PATORKOL-278428 format. One record per residue (C-alpha): x negated, y negated, z negated; residue in one letter. Coordinates in steps of 0.1 Angstrom, whole numbers, padded with zeros to 4 digits, always signed. Each point is the difference from the previous one (the first is absolute). Example, Ala and Ser with C-alpha at 12.3 -4.5 7.8 and 13.67 -1.06 7.14 Angstrom:
// residues 2
-0123+0045-0078A
-0014-0034+0007S
END
This chain:
// residues 479
-0485-0504-0752M
+0012-0030+0018L
+0014-0028-0022P
+0033+0000+0018S
+0017+0022+0027P
-0014-0006+0035A
+0032+0009+0017T
+0013-0030+0020G
-0032-0020-0005R
-0011-0014+0034A
-0038+0000+0008V
-0017-0014+0031L
-0033+0015+0010V
-0022-0021+0024I
-0030+0018+0015D
-0015+0002+0035D
-0012+0036-0006E
+0027+0025+0010E
-0014+0027-0023V
+0001-0023-0030M
+0035-0011+0008R
+0011+0036+0002D
-0016+0010-0033V
+0015-0029-0019L
+0034+0004+0015Q
+0001+0037-0009T
-0013-0006-0035L
+0025-0028-0008L
+0030+0017+0016Q
-0006+0032-0021R
-0001-0023-0030A
+0035-0013+0009G
-0009-0034+0016Y
+0016-0013+0031A
-0030-0007+0022V
-0005-0021+0032Q
-0033-0002+0018V
-0017-0026+0022A
-0030+0005+0022A
-0014-0035-0005G
+0003-0032-0019G
+0023-0018+0024A
+0024+0029+0002E
+0000+0003-0038G
+0008-0037-0005L
+0028+0002+0024A
+0015+0030-0018L
-0004-0017-0034A
+0018-0031+0012R
+0030+0021+0014R
+0007+0019-0032R
-0009+0000-0037P
-0026+0024-0014F
-0008+0009-0036D
-0038+0002+0007A
-0025-0001+0029V
-0031+0020+0006I
-0025-0016+0025V
-0034+0011+0012D
-0027-0027-0002V
-0018+0008+0033M
+0024+0000+0030M
-0008-0009+0036S
+0028-0025+0007D
+0001-0019-0033M
-0021-0001-0032D
+0018+0017-0029G
-0006-0029-0023V
+0017-0023+0025Q
+0030+0023+0000V
+0000+0000-0038L
+0000-0038-0001E
+0028-0002+0025A
+0021+0025-0019L
-0006-0019-0033R
+0010-0033+0017D
+0033+0015+0010D
+0007+0017-0034D
-0023-0009-0029E
+0014+0028-0022S
-0006+0028+0027L
-0026+0024-0013P
-0027+0007+0026V
-0025+0029-0004L
-0032-0003+0020V
-0018+0031+0014I
-0037-0004+0009T
-0025+0025+0012A
-0027-0021-0017Y
-0003+0008-0037A
-0019-0032-0007S
+0015-0021-0028M
-0004-0031+0022D
+0027+0011+0024T
+0024+0009-0028A
-0006-0032-0018V
+0006-0021+0032R
+0033+0018+0006A
+0011-0005-0036M
-0009-0037+0001Q
+0024-0003+0030R
+0028+0015-0021G
-0002+0038+0005A
+0016+0020-0028F
-0028+0025+0001D
-0025+0018+0023Y
-0006+0036+0010I
-0033+0012+0015T
-0003+0028+0026K
-0002+0029-0006P
+0028-0002-0025F
+0019+0025-0022K
+0036+0003+0008H
+0010-0003-0037E
-0019-0033-0002D
+0020-0015+0028V
+0033+0011-0015L
-0010-0013-0034T
-0011-0034+0012I
+0031-0004+0022L
+0024+0012-0027G
-0015-0026-0024H
+0003-0028+0026A
+0036+0007+0007I
+0009+0004-0036E
-0017-0032-0011Q
+0018-0019+0027R
+0033+0016-0011R
-0005-0010-0036L
-0009-0036+0010R
+0031-0002+0022E
+0021+0012-0030E
-0016-0025-0022N
+0007-0029+0024R
+0036+0012+0001H
+0003-0001-0038L
-0014-0035-0001R
+0023-0012+0027A
+0029+0012-0022E
-0011-0022-0028G
-0029+0019-0016A
-0030-0020-0011R
-0036+0009-0006G
-0032+0007+0019L
-0003+0026+0027D
-0021+0022-0022T
+0000+0029+0024L
-0023-0020+0023S
-0025-0001-0029A
-0001+0038-0004I
-0024+0011+0026V
-0010+0035+0009G
+0004+0029+0024R
-0015+0028-0020S
+0022+0030-0007P
+0004-0009-0037R
+0010-0035+0008M
+0025+0012+0026L
+0016+0019-0029Q
+0001-0032-0020V
+0018-0018+0027F
+0025+0029+0003K
+0007+0000-0037L
+0005-0038+0000I
+0025+0003+0028A
+0019+0028-0018Q
+0000-0014-0035A
+0006-0037+0007A
+0037+0000+0005A
+0007+0021-0031S
+0002-0010-0037R
-0024+0027-0010A
-0029-0007-0024T
-0034+0001+0018V
-0033+0007-0016L
-0030-0012+0020I
-0034+0016-0009T
-0035-0008+0012G
-0033-0015-0010E
-0003-0038-0006S
-0001-0020+0032G
+0019+0025+0022T
+0030-0023+0005G
+0026+0012-0025K
+0018-0033-0003E
+0002-0003+0038L
+0019+0033+0001V
+0023-0012-0028A
+0008-0032+0019R
+0005+0019+0032A
+0025+0023-0018L
+0019-0031-0013H
-0001-0020+0032V
+0014+0029+0020N
+0028+0008-0025S
+0035-0014-0004P
-0013-0019-0030R
-0024-0021+0022A
+0020-0032-0005D
-0004+0003-0038R
-0030-0004-0022A
-0032+0021+0001F
-0015-0004-0035V
-0035+0014-0006P
-0010+0008-0036V
-0037+0003-0010N
+0006+0027-0026S
-0032+0000-0020G
-0009-0036-0008N
+0025-0007-0028L
+0005+0013-0036P
+0031+0021-0006P
+0022-0027-0015D
-0009-0026+0027L
+0005+0026+0028L
+0034+0009-0013E
+0010-0036-0003S
-0013-0005+0036T
+0020+0029+0013L
+0032-0001-0019F
+0001-0036-0014G
+0006-0008-0037H
+0025-0017-0023V
-0007-0030-0021K
-0020+0009-0031G
-0011+0034+0014A
-0036-0009-0010F
-0020-0029-0011T
+0002-0027+0027G
+0032+0013+0015A
+0018-0033-0005I
+0025+0006+0029A
+0015+0031+0018P
-0018+0010+0032K
+0009+0023+0029K
-0026+0025+0012G
-0012+0014+0033L
+0027+0027+0002F
+0026-0029+0001D
-0020-0015+0029L
-0002+0033+0019A
+0037+0008-0003D
+0012+0014+0033Q
-0036+0000+0012G
-0032+0018-0007T
-0025+0000-0029I
-0035+0013+0006F
-0021+0013-0029F
-0036-0002+0010D
-0022+0024-0020E
+0029+0014-0019I
-0023+0024-0019G
-0011-0030-0021N
+0034-0007-0015I
+0000+0007-0038P
+0019+0031-0011V
+0025-0019-0020E
+0010-0021+0031T
+0002+0031+0021Q
+0030+0012-0020A
+0019-0032+0008K
-0009+0002+0037L
+0013+0035+0001L
+0033-0012-0013R
+0003-0026+0027V
-0007+0026+0026M
+0025+0025-0014Q
+0028-0023-0011E
-0006-0032+0020R
+0002-0020-0031E
-0022-0016-0027F
+0000-0022-0031M
-0020-0031-0004R
-0028-0001-0025L
+0017-0006-0034G
+0035+0002+0015G
+0029+0025-0004I
+0020-0007+0032D
-0004+0024+0030T
-0007-0016+0033I
+0006+0020+0033R
-0021-0004+0031V
-0004+0016+0034D
-0038+0001+0006V
-0020+0023+0022R
-0033+0010-0017I
-0032+0005+0019I
-0032+0009-0019A
-0037+0004+0008A
-0029+0015-0018T
-0037+0007+0006N
-0002+0025-0029V
+0011+0036-0002H
+0033-0004-0018L
+0003+0037-0007K
-0033-0001-0018G
+0012-0031-0020E
+0032+0019-0008M
-0020+0030-0013E
-0021-0023-0021A
+0031-0015-0016G
-0004-0034+0016R
+0029+0003+0024F
+0035+0013-0006R
+0009+0032+0017E
+0036-0010+0007D
-0011-0033+0016L
-0027+0018+0020Y
+0026+0023+0016Y
+0025-0028+0004R
-0026-0020+0020L
-0007+0030+0023Q
+0031-0002+0022V
-0021-0009+0031I
-0038-0002-0002T
-0021-0018+0026I
-0037+0008-0002E
-0024-0026+0016L
-0033+0016+0011P
-0033-0017-0007P
-0016-0018+0029L
-0030+0024+0000R
+0024+0029+0010S
+0015-0019+0030R
-0031-0016+0016T
+0018+0001+0034E
+0022-0029-0013D
-0030-0023-0007I
-0003-0015+0035P
+0037-0008+0000L
-0002-0016-0034L
-0030-0020+0009V
+0017-0016+0030H
+0032-0006-0021H
-0021-0019-0025F
-0020-0018+0027L
+0033-0013+0014D
+0013-0009-0034K
-0030-0019-0013Y
-0008-0014+0034G
+0034-0018+0000H
-0004-0011-0036E
-0033-0015+0006N
+0007-0016+0034G
-0022+0025+0018R
+0023+0020+0023T
-0015+0025+0024G
-0025+0015-0024M
-0016+0033+0010S
-0026+0023-0015I
-0030+0019+0014T
-0001+0038+0004S
-0030+0001-0025E
+0020-0017-0027A
+0030+0023+0006I
-0022+0030-0003E
-0013-0012-0034L
+0035-0006-0012L
+0011+0034+0010V
-0028+0018-0018T
+0003-0019-0033Y
+0018+0018-0028A
+0024-0029-0010W
+0004+0006-0038P
+0023-0031+0000G
+0020+0013+0029N
+0020-0022+0023V
-0002-0030-0024R
-0038+0002+0002E
-0001+0002+0038L
+0024-0030+0001E
-0023-0020-0021N
-0030+0010+0021V
+0017-0011+0032I
+0012-0033-0015E
-0036-0007-0011R
-0014+0009+0034A
+0025-0023+0018V
-0009-0029-0022V
-0038+0005+0002L
-0002+0007+0038S
-0014-0029+0019A
+0017+0011+0032G
+0031+0020+0011P
-0018+0034-0004V
-0006+0017-0033V
-0034+0017+0001T
-0015+0025-0024A
-0021-0026-0018D
+0032-0016-0013R
+0010+0031-0020L
-0009+0002-0037P
-0031+0018-0010E
+0021+0027-0017S
+0015+0009+0033V
-0031-0001+0023K
-0018+0032+0004G
+0022+0019-0025V
+0011+0035+0007S
+0035+0013-0008A
-0011+0020-0030S
+0024+0003-0029P
-0023-0023-0021A
-0002-0025+0028G
-0037-0006-0008Q
-0030-0007+0022R
-0028+0027-0003V
-0036-0001+0011A
-0020+0031+0008L
-0032+0004-0020P
-0032+0003+0021P
-0005+0037-0009D
+0037+0009+0006G
+0025+0016-0024I
+0015+0033-0008S
+0035-0005+0016L
+0015+0031-0018R
-0012-0013-0034A
+0013-0035+0007E
+0034+0013+0011V
+0002+0023-0030D
-0009-0028-0024A
+0025-0024+0017Y
+0028+0027-0003E
-0008+0007-0036R
+0002-0038-0008Q
+0035-0002+0014W
+0012+0031-0017I
-0012-0013-0034E
+0017-0033+0007A
+0033+0017+0009A
-0001+0022-0031L
-0006-0031-0021A
+0028-0019+0016A
+0023+0030-0004A
-0009+0004-0037D
-0014+0035+0008G
+0032+0012+0017V
-0012+0021+0030Q
+0033-0002+0019K
+0001-0038-0002R
-0037-0002+0009A
+0007+0021+0031A
+0027-0024+0010E
-0023-0030-0004L
-0026+0018+0022L
+0027+0011+0024R
-0010+0037-0001V
+0018+0031-0013R
-0005+0009-0036P
-0015+0033+0010T
-0025-0019+0023T
-0010-0022-0029L
-0004+0030-0023N
-0025+0015+0025E
-0019-0033+0003M
-0002-0001-0038L
-0015+0035-0001K
-0024-0007+0029R
-0013-0031-0019H
-0005+0019-0032G
+0027-0020-0017M
+0017+0030-0016R
+0006-0018-0033D
+0019-0028+0018A
+0019+0027+0019A
+0010+0017-0032R
+0010-0033-0016R
+0021-0009+0031A
+0016+0035+0000D
+0009-0003-0037A
+0015-0034+0006A
+0022+0013+0028D
+0011+0031-0021D
+0008-0007-0036P
-0002+0038-0007S
-0036+0002+0013A
-0028+0003-0025T
-0034-0017+0000G
END
């Protein structure tokens, strides 16, 4: 599904092959785009300078003008215009060179039709969101253009962009889920910056670092004498966030006693200061994030059921980086630009060998880990090109296995079936331990169906574990 309707969106296709022009024109018109075609670079530039386009698709190899030259000319005329480059050469060097010149993304021949539509839809949607963001700031909103920091064109990231666009203007509570390092605060800031509250405060709260009394005082303020050391009244973060947004990072860490007071604020839009009796009304939008399974915390009695369902008005799930490896080259170039500018080393590039290593690494720390790796590589590189030897040892030569570990084959070989079975059993045992023996929860952690996990347990001769798990799921079951 495209992130926004294609109807009315104008796309220019520049290619000197008539068959390719016809294929792309037919594909895009069927998807609802208004398409114009040009048989060469000069003709395409002339069309682009006569009327606006939402995106351009240009072939790299053309007889009259190199496609990268056309790309540079288009970007000179309109820096925000997304340009997609098509190349018959699948080498990473060609794609990297085009992206260094400002291409939004690249497509290699032969291509899948759905890939072209997905990449094009993302390009147009990202430009639209940025234009809306600039418009909000021009009307007085303040804050960073956080959308430019959310990079990706994978299907799951397209859904994230779509949800941000749909939810930003509302007052609805948003719960952002995902592993550590996936960019949950960036999404929260994007929701705020693109909302009518953008000219008011965005207040982040690190939910798990404070004891209950101090956390409540921080959130709601306190009156004089509320506790030892409270020698004067103090306002809290909800006062600061009035008319704006408050962001609870890792909300699953909030103590249960504080959860009840947070629920009251969400329901009644009012609270009392610690030690006080007066009611204070506020208008605050709440955005929360978690890297733990809140339903499991609720079932374990560590998270209130009513608060859990109150938070789940809109849920945005951020995928781990290992499940969207197609976004890694885009993220790498984003961070090369960012840290190149910060360190006075603009124009940084990266070799295809280094890119391949980055794409095949498992990234347990997700986007945050990738960002740190690229910053390190920019600082340590002697010249303008990041090579594979500037990557950490943990990244070099590592396969994209779930454990993210380097393996060495023994001289006499291995029994692959036995190794796979042992590895599978290890993770099943870990999931059951983490789920306190509840089979349904363990299946969720392993991202398989409960029936599939049950078959795996039986196959591995773990019938006792299976029975304990079944009993935990069904109170009426017997041992």
